[in-house]
C-alpha positions in Angstrom: -48.1 15.6 55.4 -44.9 14.7 57.2 -45.5 11.0 56.0 -45.6 12.2 52.3 -42.5 14.2 52.7 -40.8 11.3 54.3 -41.7 9.0 51.3 -40.7 11.7 48.9 -37.3 11.9 50.5 -36.8 8.2 50.4 -37.9 8.2 46.8 -35.3 10.7 45.9 -32.5 8.5 47.5 -33.7 5.5 45.8 -33.8 7.4 42.3 -30.2 8.6 43.0 -29.0 5.1 43.8 -30.9 3.6 40.7 -29.7 6.4 38.6 -26.1 5.3 38.9 -27.0 1.9 37.5 -29.1 3.5 34.9 -26.1 5.8 33.7 -23.9 2.7 33.4 -26.4 0.8 31.5 -27.1 3.8 29.1 -23.2 4.2 28.7 -22.7 0.5 27.9 -25.8 0.6 25.5 -24.2 3.9 23.8 -20.9 2.1 23.2 -22.6 -1.0 21.8 -24.4 1.3 19.4 -21.2 3.0 18.4 -19.5 -0.3 17.9 -22.3 -1.8 15.8 -22.6 1.3 13.7 -18.9 1.5 13.0 -18.6 -2.0 12.0 -21.6 -1.8 9.8 -20.4 1.5 8.1 -16.9 0.3 7.8 -17.9 -3.2 6.4 -20.5 -1.9 4.0 -18.5 1.1 2.6 -15.3 -1.0 2.7 -17.0 -3.8 0.6 -18.6 -1.3 -1.7 -15.3 0.4 -2.5 -13.6 -2.9 -3.2 -16.4 -4.1 -5.5 -16.8 -0.7 -7.2 -13.1 -0.5 -7.9 -13.1 -4.2 -9.3 -16.4 -4.1 -11.3 -17.0 -0.3 -11.9 -20.6 0.0 -11.0 -22.9 1.7 -13.4 -25.7 4.1 -12.6 -28.1 1.4 -11.6 -25.6 -0.5 -9.3 -24.8 2.7 -7.4 -28.3 3.6 -6.8 -29.0 0.1 -5.4 -26.0 0.3 -3.3 -27.0 3.7 -2.0 -30.5 2.4 -1.2 -29.2 -0.7 0.6 -27.0 1.6 2.7 -29.7 4.0 3.5 -32.2 1.2 4.5 -29.7 -0.7 6.4 -28.6 2.3 8.5 -32.3 3.3 9.2 -33.0 -0.3 10.4 -30.0 -0.5 12.6 -30.8 2.9 14.1 -34.3 2.1 14.9 -33.4 -1.2 16.7 -30.5 0.4 18.5 -32.5 3.5 19.4 -35.3 1.2 20.8 -32.5 -0.7 22.8 -31.1 2.6 24.1 -34.6 3.9 25.1 -35.3 0.7 27.2 -31.7 1.0 28.8 -32.1 4.6 29.9 -35.4 4.1 31.9 -35.3 3.8 35.7 -37.6 0.9 35.7 -35.3 -1.1 33.5 -32.3 -0.2 35.8 -34.3 -1.4 38.8 -35.2 -4.7 36.9 -31.6 -5.3 36.3 -30.7 -4.8 39.9 -33.6 -7.1 40.9 -32.2 -9.7 38.6 -29.0 -9.7 40.4 -30.3 -9.4 43.8 -34.0 -9.7 44.4 -36.1 -7.2 46.6 -39.3 -9.0 45.8 -40.0 -6.6 42.9 -40.4 -3.7 45.5 -37.7 -1.7 43.8 -39.2 -2.1 40.4 -42.6 -1.0 41.6 -41.0 1.9 43.3 -39.5 3.0 39.9 -42.5 2.4 38.0 -44.4 4.7 40.4 -41.7 7.2 40.1 -41.7 7.3 36.2 -45.6 7.2 36.1 -46.6 9.1 39.0 -49.4 11.2 37.3 -51.0 8.2 35.7 -49.9 5.4 38.0 -52.5 2.6 37.4 -52.3 1.0 40.8 -52.8 2.0 44.4 -50.5 5.0 45.1 -50.7 4.2 48.9 -49.4 0.8 48.3 -46.6 2.1 46.1 -45.6 4.6 48.7 -45.5 1.8 51.2 -43.3 -0.3 48.8 -41.0 2.7 48.3 -40.4 2.9 52.0 -39.9 -0.9 52.2 -37.4 -1.0 49.2 -35.4 1.9 50.7 -35.1 0.2 54.1 -34.3 -3.4 52.7 -31.7 -2.2 50.2 -30.1 0.3 52.4 -26.9 -1.8 52.9 -26.8 -2.9 49.3 -24.8 -1.0 46.5 -26.9 -1.1 43.4 -24.1 -0.3 41.1 -22.1 -3.4 42.2 -24.5 -5.3 39.9 -22.9 -3.8 37.0 -20.2 -5.4 35.2 -18.1 -2.5 34.5 -15.3 -4.1 32.7 -17.8 -4.7 29.8 -17.9 -0.8 29.4 -14.3 -0.5 29.6 -13.6 -3.0 27.0 -16.2 -1.5 24.8 -14.7 1.8 25.2 -11.3 0.5 24.3 -12.5 -1.4 21.3 -14.5 1.8 20.0 -11.4 4.0 20.7 -9.1 1.6 19.0 -11.6 1.2 16.1 -12.0 4.8 15.5 -8.1 5.2 15.5 -7.6 2.6 13.1 -10.3 3.8 10.8 -9.1 7.4 10.9 -5.6 6.3 10.1 -6.7 4.3 7.1 -8.9 7.1 5.8 -6.1 9.5 6.1 -3.7 7.3 4.2 -6.1 6.6 1.5 -8.1 9.8 1.4 -8.1 10.4 -2.2 -9.0 6.8 -3.1 -12.0 6.5 -0.6 -13.2 10.0 -1.4 -13.6 9.0 -5.0 -15.7 5.9 -4.3 -17.7 7.5 -1.4 -18.7 10.2 -3.9 -19.6 7.6 -6.4 -21.9 6.0 -3.8 -23.2 9.0 -2.3 -23.9 10.9 -5.6 -24.8 8.0 -8.1 -26.0 10.6 -10.7 -22.7 12.4 -10.8 -20.2 11.5 -13.5 -17.3 10.5 -11.3 -14.8 8.0 -12.9 -13.5 5.2 -10.8 -9.7 5.0 -10.0 -7.8 2.9 -12.4 -5.6 0.1 -10.9 -2.1 0.9 -10.1 0.4 1.1 -12.8 4.2 1.8 -12.7 6.0 3.3 -15.5 9.8 3.7 -15.2 11.1 7.0 -16.3 14.9 6.3 -16.1 15.2 3.5 -18.5 18.5 1.9 -19.2 21.8 2.9 -17.5 25.4 2.7 -18.7 27.9 4.0 -16.0 31.2 3.6 -14.5 32.2 1.9 -11.2 32.1 3.9 -8.1 28.8 5.4 -9.1 25.5 6.4 -7.3 22.6 6.1 -9.6 18.9 7.2 -8.9 15.9 5.4 -10.5 12.4 6.7 -10.7 9.0 5.5 -11.7 5.7 7.3 -12.2 2.6 6.0 -10.5 -0.6 5.9 -12.6 -4.0 5.2 -11.0 -4.2 4.2 -7.3 -1.3 5.3 -5.1 0.0 2.3 -3.2 0.9 2.5 0.4 4.4 1.2 -0.3 6.6 -0.4 -3.0 10.0 -1.7 -3.5 13.0 -1.4 -5.8 14.2 -4.7 -7.1 17.8 -5.2 -8.4 19.0 -8.5 -10.0 22.7 -9.3 -11.3 22.9 -10.7 -14.8 26.6 -11.4 -14.7 27.9 -13.8 -11.9 30.3 -16.7 -11.4 28.8 -20.2 -12.3 29.3 -21.4 -8.6 27.4 -18.2 -7.3 23.6 -18.0 -6.8 22.5 -14.7 -8.2 21.3 -12.5 -5.4 18.2 -10.4 -5.7 18.2 -7.3 -3.8 14.8 -5.5 -2.6 14.7 -2.0 -1.2 11.6 -1.0 0.5 10.3 2.4 -0.5 7.3 4.7 -0.1 5.6 6.9 -2.8 6.7 10.6 -2.8 5.2 13.6 -4.5 7.4 16.0 -6.4 6.9 19.5 -7.3 4.8 18.6 -10.3 2.2 16.9 -7.9 2.5 13.5 -9.5 3.2 10.5 -7.1 6.5 8.6 -7.9 8.7 5.7 -6.6 12.3 6.7 -6.3 15.4 4.7 -5.3 19.2 5.2 -5.2 21.8 2.5 -5.4 25.8 2.6 -5.2 27.5 0.5 -7.8 31.0 -0.2 -6.7 32.2 -2.8 -9.4 31.9 -3.7 -13.0 28.8 -5.8 -13.9 25.5 -6.1 -15.6 22.1 -5.9 -13.9 18.5 -5.3 -14.4 16.0 -3.5 -12.3 12.4 -2.6 -11.8 9.8 -1.2 -9.3 7.1 -3.4 -7.7 3.9 -2.6 -5.6 1.6 -5.3 -4.6 0.7 -7.3 -7.7 1.9 -4.7 -10.3 5.4 -3.9 -11.5 7.2 -1.7 -14.1 9.2 -3.1 -17.1 12.7 -4.6 -16.5 15.5 -2.1 -17.5 19.1 -2.9 -17.8 22.2 -1.4 -16.0 25.8 -1.8 -17.3 28.8 -0.8 -15.1 31.8 -0.7 -17.1 35.1 1.1 -17.3 35.3 4.3 -19.2 37.3 3.7 -22.6 40.9 4.9 -22.4 41.9 7.7 -24.5 45.1 7.1 -26.2 47.6 9.9 -26.6 47.9 10.9 -30.3 51.2 12.3 -31.5 51.5 14.1 -34.9 54.5 15.2 -36.9 54.1 18.9 -37.5 57.5 19.6 -39.0 57.3 21.9 -42.2 58.4 21.1 -45.6 62.0 21.9 -46.5 61.0 24.3 -49.4 59.0 26.4 -47.0 62.1 26.9 -44.7 
């Protein structure tokens, strides 16, 4: 009885030490699962959003895309879950340690005995003997020193940064992604794709005086770009000068009416002629002209208001 208690105590010590390795292997496996799932989901959904925006899939194309997503996700989760189930076993953790520092398979046998105690297929007496041998032989060896822990730290950083980048991108493009994800997830719904970005200037041509601050706006139709720019080019310049093109970076804004716009202001000090437009990626608004000129002078008009002599 005392021998059995002693073996049981040694088994608990071995299990606790192997358990540290098991937890590390499970954590690394979970991080790998998270990284692979994130890459697959981001890659597939990103590719679908781009293709759907470009080609506007019909009902059949959206059904096929959804089925591919479901089947692909199921296969990945099945394979990764099997990998995870293997990694979380004590026997696998013991085998990992033995591959780094051999104990003549005594540690593996001890963990097999621990996990299959009720239906252990071999001699229990021999297994208990190996438990005692494994505990004594490995007493001075740290099992968790076999783990390359930096792998786990690197994976954790990659997953953390990955989720941060994805979250930031989704937050910046929520309306755009929501539309196409809805088209993918609910292929029977009548959800129209977002049209390509179009810019329509709402301020047109300008005629103003020197020392003027002018504000220009353009409505954004379709997909809202992350940023844009206001482009100003001079139309009057000396023959010896190279006309300079001025570009002002701007970001879309939403006014009280709820419609996204691009807006820019510029100060015109001297007389001249210019043209301007808004740009965002590959799209742009029409060119419009600006003329800065002196205001016409109003000449003083004098009139003879003397009365005819006969009225005096």
